[in-house]
C-alpha positions in Angstrom: 5.0 -9.3 15.9 5.3 -12.6 14.0 7.3 -13.2 11.2 4.6 -14.3 8.8 2.0 -11.3 9.6 1.8 -9.2 6.7 -0.8 -6.7 6.2 -1.4 -3.2 4.4 -3.7 -0.3 5.9 -4.3 2.4 3.6 -6.2 5.7 4.4 -7.9 7.8 1.9 -5.4 6.7 -0.7 -2.5 9.3 1.2 -1.2 6.9 3.9 -0.1 3.5 3.6 1.5 1.1 6.3 2.7 -2.2 5.5 4.1 -4.8 8.1 5.7 -7.8 7.2 8.7 -5.7 5.6 12.0 -7.9 5.3 13.7 -5.4 3.0 13.8 -2.3 1.0 15.2 -2.3 -2.5 14.9 1.5 -3.4 12.3 4.2 -3.6 12.1 7.8 -5.1 8.9 10.1 -5.2 7.1 7.9 -7.8 8.0 4.2 -6.7 8.8 2.4 -3.8 10.0 -1.4 -4.0 10.1 -3.3 -1.2 10.1 -6.8 -0.2 7.7 -8.7 2.0 7.3 -11.9 3.8 4.7 -12.1 1.2 6.9 -11.7 -1.7 7.6 -8.2 -3.6 5.7 -5.1 -3.1 5.6 -2.0 -5.2 3.9 1.1 -4.6 3.2 3.7 -7.4 2.4 7.1 -6.9 3.1 10.9 -6.9 5.2 12.6 -4.2 5.9 9.7 -2.0 7.7 9.7 1.1 8.7 7.0 3.3 7.9 8.5 6.8 8.7 5.7 9.1 10.8 2.5 8.5 11.2 0.1 11.6 13.7 -2.6 10.7 13.1 -4.4 14.3 9.1 -4.1 13.6 8.9 -4.9 9.8 7.0 -1.8 9.7 7.0 1.1 6.9 4.9 4.0 6.7 4.4 5.7 2.9 2.6 9.1 2.5 1.7 11.0 -0.8 -0.4 10.4 -3.7 -1.0 6.8 -4.0 -2.0 5.2 -7.4 -1.0 1.6 -7.2 0.1 -1.3 -4.9 1.5 -4.2 -6.7 2.3 -7.7 -5.7 5.1 -9.2 -7.8 6.8 -12.5 -7.4 5.7 -14.3 -4.3 8.7 -16.0 -3.8 11.0 -13.2 -4.0 12.1 -12.1 -0.5 14.7 -9.8 -1.2 17.1 -8.5 -4.2 19.7 -11.5 -3.0 17.4 -13.9 -1.7 18.1 -16.1 -5.1 21.7 -15.7 -5.0 21.7 -16.5 -1.2 20.0 -19.7 -1.5 22.6 -20.6 -4.2 25.2 -19.9 -2.0 24.2 -21.8 1.0 
């Protein structure tokens, strides 16, 4: 899969497949905060479960009651990306 590909497929607000995942910051039953090659992405809902995460493919599957999919800072690729850039 190309590094620049980022897709979101949502099925009936119950299942979400995200490609282009570069890092996962945190997740619990109400929020999943992850980073894609297109920036920050927050998924909000209830009874959320991360069913699959493939580091090699950059794909993640989330199931539960999905209420919101919110993009954040487009330039933020991971929690340490800014610090990493400063120390390069």
